[in-house]
DRENPA-3360 file (N, C-alpha, C; in nm, 2 decimals, always signed):
BEGIN
1 = QATKRFDL = -1.20/-1.21/+0.61/-1.13/-1.08/+0.61/-1.08/-1.05/+0.47 ~ -1.10/-0.93/+0.42/-1.05/-0.89/+0.29/-0.92/-0.81/+0.30 ~ -0.84/-0.82/+0.19/-0.72/-0.74/+0.18/-0.73/-0.67/+0.05 ~ -0.65/-0.56/+0.04/-0.64/-0.49/-0.08/-0.50/-0.49/-0.13 ~ -0.48/-0.51/-0.26/-0.35/-0.51/-0.32/-0.34/-0.41/-0.43 ~ -0.23/-0.34/-0.44/-0.21/-0.24/-0.54/-0.07/-0.27/-0.61 ~ -0.07/-0.30/-0.74/+0.06/-0.32/-0.80/+0.11/-0.20/-0.88 ~ +0.24/-0.18/-0.87/+0.30/-0.07/-0.94/+0.39/-0.13/-1.06;
9 = WKLPEILV = +0.37/-0.08/-1.18/+0.45/-0.12/-1.29/+0.56/-0.02/-1.32 ~ +0.54/+0.10/-1.28/+0.63/+0.21/-1.30/+0.62/+0.31/-1.18 ~ +0.73/+0.35/-1.12/+0.72/+0.44/-1.01/+0.69/+0.58/-1.05 ~ +0.60/+0.65/-0.98/+0.57/+0.79/-1.02/+0.68/+0.88/-0.95 ~ +0.69/+1.00/-1.00/+0.78/+1.10/-0.94/+0.75/+1.12/-0.79 ~ +0.62/+1.13/-0.76/+0.57/+1.15/-0.63/+0.46/+1.04/-0.60 ~ +0.48/+0.97/-0.49/+0.39/+0.86/-0.45/+0.33/+0.90/-0.32 ~ +0.20/+0.90/-0.32/+0.12/+0.93/-0.19/+0.06/+0.80/-0.14;
17 = VHLKRFSN = +0.08/+0.77/-0.02/+0.03/+0.65/+0.04/-0.07/+0.69/+0.15 ~ -0.19/+0.64/+0.15/-0.29/+0.66/+0.25/-0.31/+0.53/+0.33 ~ -0.28/+0.54/+0.46/-0.29/+0.43/+0.55/-0.42/+0.42/+0.61 ~ -0.47/+0.30/+0.63/-0.60/+0.27/+0.69/-0.59/+0.30/+0.84 ~ -0.67/+0.39/+0.89/-0.66/+0.44/+1.03/-0.76/+0.38/+1.12 ~ -0.86/+0.31/+1.06/-0.97/+0.26/+1.15/-1.00/+0.11/+1.11 ~ -1.03/+0.03/+1.21/-1.07/-0.11/+1.19/-1.22/-0.13/+1.22 ~ -1.28/-0.19/+1.12/-1.43/-0.22/+1.14/-1.45/-0.36/+1.17;
25 = SRMLRDKI = -1.51/-0.39/+1.28/-1.54/-0.53/+1.32/-1.68/-0.53/+1.38 ~ -1.77/-0.60/+1.31/-1.91/-0.60/+1.35/-1.97/-0.46/+1.37 ~ -2.01/-0.43/+1.49/-2.07/-0.30/+1.52/-1.97/-0.19/+1.57 ~ -1.84/-0.23/+1.59/-1.74/-0.15/+1.65/-1.65/-0.09/+1.54 ~ -1.61/+0.04/+1.56/-1.51/+0.10/+1.48/-1.40/+0.15/+1.57 ~ -1.28/+0.09/+1.56/-1.17/+0.12/+1.65/-1.06/+0.19/+1.57 ~ -0.99/+0.28/+1.63/-0.88/+0.35/+1.57/-0.76/+0.25/+1.58 ~ -0.68/+0.24/+1.47/-0.56/+0.16/+1.47/-0.45/+0.25/+1.52;
33 = DTFVDFPI = -0.38/+0.21/+1.63/-0.27/+0.29/+1.69/-0.13/+0.24/+1.65 ~ -0.12/+0.15/+1.55/+0.01/+0.10/+1.52/+0.10/+0.20/+1.45 ~ +0.22/+0.22/+1.51/+0.32/+0.32/+1.45/+0.38/+0.26/+1.33 ~ +0.38/+0.34/+1.22/+0.45/+0.30/+1.09/+0.57/+0.38/+1.07 ~ +0.68/+0.32/+1.06/+0.81/+0.39/+1.04/+0.87/+0.35/+0.91 ~ +0.91/+0.45/+0.82/+0.98/+0.42/+0.70/+1.07/+0.54/+0.67 ~ +1.18/+0.52/+0.59/+1.27/+0.63/+0.56/+1.21/+0.73/+0.47 ~ +1.23/+0.85/+0.49/+1.18/+0.96/+0.40/+1.28/+0.98/+0.29;
41 = EGLDLEKM = +1.40/+0.97/+0.32/+1.51/+0.99/+0.22/+1.57/+0.85/+0.19 ~ +1.61/+0.82/+0.07/+1.67/+0.70/+0.04/+1.58/+0.58/+0.03 ~ +1.45/+0.61/+0.02/+1.35/+0.50/+0.01/+1.35/+0.44/-0.13 ~ +1.40/+0.32/-0.15/+1.41/+0.26/-0.28/+1.30/+0.15/-0.30 ~ +1.20/+0.18/-0.39/+1.09/+0.09/-0.42/+1.11/+0.01/-0.54 ~ +1.22/+0.02/-0.61/+1.25/-0.05/-0.73/+1.22/-0.20/-0.72 ~ +1.26/-0.26/-0.61/+1.24/-0.40/-0.60/+1.09/-0.44/-0.58 ~ +1.00/-0.34/-0.55/+0.86/-0.36/-0.53/+0.78/-0.35/-0.66;
49 = VGEREVSG = +0.85/-0.30/-0.77/+0.78/-0.28/-0.90/+0.77/-0.41/-0.97 ~ +0.65/-0.45/-1.01/+0.63/-0.58/-1.07/+0.63/-0.57/-1.22 ~ +0.64/-0.68/-1.28/+0.63/-0.70/-1.43/+0.48/-0.69/-1.47 ~ +0.45/-0.62/-1.57/+0.31/-0.61/-1.62/+0.28/-0.74/-1.69 ~ +0.18/-0.81/-1.65/+0.14/-0.93/-1.72/+0.06/-0.90/-1.84 ~ +0.10/-0.97/-1.95/+0.03/-0.95/-2.08/-0.09/-1.05/-2.09 ~ -0.21/-1.00/-2.11/-0.32/-1.08/-2.11/-0.33/-1.15/-2.25 ~ -0.38/-1.27/-2.25/-0.39/-1.35/-2.38/-0.53/-1.32/-2.44;
57 = V = -0.60/-1.22/-2.40/-0.73/-1.19/-2.45/-0.72/-1.11/-2.58;
% end
């Protein structure tokens, strides 16, 4: 199973998040019915912002 990771180094003024709505397994494609709840106001993502790693290349 694969996962996708997206790192933020700086928060944008507007952040748009697209959630995966379908699950693919073998020949089947099922809709994911999991409810996702998060605050619209007061959402603080500062603790999720990572440090940019400096490459030695």
